[in-house]
Phi, psi and omega in degrees: 000147173293146184300322180296324178295316179300313182295323177294321179290326174298314179300316180296317180296320178299318180296320181290325180279334174055226185288351177287346187241139168226129177252125177250140179219138175284155180302335184280357181287158176301150187299330178292326175291315180301318180296328182278344186282152173276328178221140172234155180177182173270187186300315181293313181300317182290326175296318178296317180295315180301318182292340181265358181277093185264338187258330184291134178281326183239131175239119179253121187250117181258100181183198175277167194298324183297330179289322176294323175300318180300317178297318180298320180293321187274335182281164182285156183299334182275359174264153178244136180246137182231149179231120184299336180217089182300339180274006177278091186256142176278118180303323178299316181299332181277356183276001174224127174243160190298324181296315180291323179295319180293327175295316178298316181299318180298319179293320179294320181297332180293342178288343180079008182267148178284110184241141180245122178283134179234115180255129174300141184300339174286070185202164181275166189298326182293329178285324174296320179296320177304315179293317181302322183271357178243033177066017181258193184202169173267169174207168173237176177295340180287326185237014180302319182295317180296322178295313180296318179300318180298314182296314182292328179294338178265015180060036176243169185245126177282136169252102191256125180208160003262001186266107179298315186295317177298316179297316182291316179296322178295316179297320177302319179299336181264007178083015180268128184273163178301328181292347178260010180242144175246124181263117177272122179246110185292348180257008184222170174281117186271359182277128174055030183268328182260167181288341179245145179277161177299332183295333186249358184296141175270337179216135172257132180241165180240141179279096176208160184202158174269121181301319183298316187275340176278359173290336183279137185237157175305325180297332177293319178296314180297321182296311184294331178288327176288324184278336186223114178296141173061025178277143176258140180249123177236131184228164177276146182288002169280352174291161180292152182303326181293333175282315179300318185297328183259000176277162179284324182216153172218136180186176183296173179304314180293326176298314180300315179301313185292319185293326177287315181300324185269001181279168183291151173301135180087356179292157184244135184224133167248124189247127180258082174199191187299138192295324178299321180291320177299316179297323178295317178296318179300315181294326183278350182230065183293345180273005180231161177264115184232127177224157172284142174300323173197150178285114181218106184251149179273110181296327181288318176300324183290347178293337176278113184242162175304323179297320180288325174297315178301318180304315179292314183296316181290332172297319178294319178300320183276358179079020178236081184304134184235140177061051174290155179258129177237145174235129182307132181298339177295334184254333193303313185297310181291324177295321178298321178299315180297321181288321179294322175298322177298314184291340178280344179278113182262000000 
């Protein structure tokens, strides 16, 4: 089908479904998906929005699968959640599985220290459930620092997974050095491998990473500064610490959006995050100079296409729901607890 035909049919289906339908889309989605959405946002914003949708019968979530799972967990049982591409998986979320996390947890518990598991929202439902039933919670890049600060203020130790870079960069912001962190590597022997023992660590981390954000290198920052005078570099905290350390700013997706929007006319920005989002910021700020630090696109996010969104919407119009999202009841309750604790952190 021609793209204009697809977009017109999406518009028609939305009109027919009316208030029964809400479409949510992550900032990393293609601009045609973003245009079709009722709400766009980062992980935290979309979780908050999903939990507040009390009237819509159908919620269609355009993003990777863990985000659609999050909406399913937070929405009421009489609502239905759909995902246009169930095979759109976040590689980072797949870097931790429940068996390996439980092995790490057992080793940490042997230290006798009060530890709180913190799972990045970029994770599957069983890991969120693990945190929920072990006095832990989920977090996003927007509130990771507040979550860690709260845990440390109670003289407890955060076990942060699966994104090492977000955990390490967050700890750095709080003045915690690498020598005070213990990195658990599920593929290696974790005994006596680091300079600090598990007994003395202030933060436990997991070896996992976002493919999109580890594409950015210190040389990229140096290059754009040589090519463009007075340019500011802002990156996501999933980038490696050596990139974060030499950038001007680092923050969540919503932080990046806000700092550019609120900057002076004529300001120059190089943005280190997913390319669809960079292009969206550029289009929304024609009075500023905006470029990607490097072109780095999320292949999994790109699996959600207007055609697949249309397929779900027309199924709803015809009364044949397609691609519903289910979360195992064994996990849903505890995962909901972890997510609600996350949403309570302001």
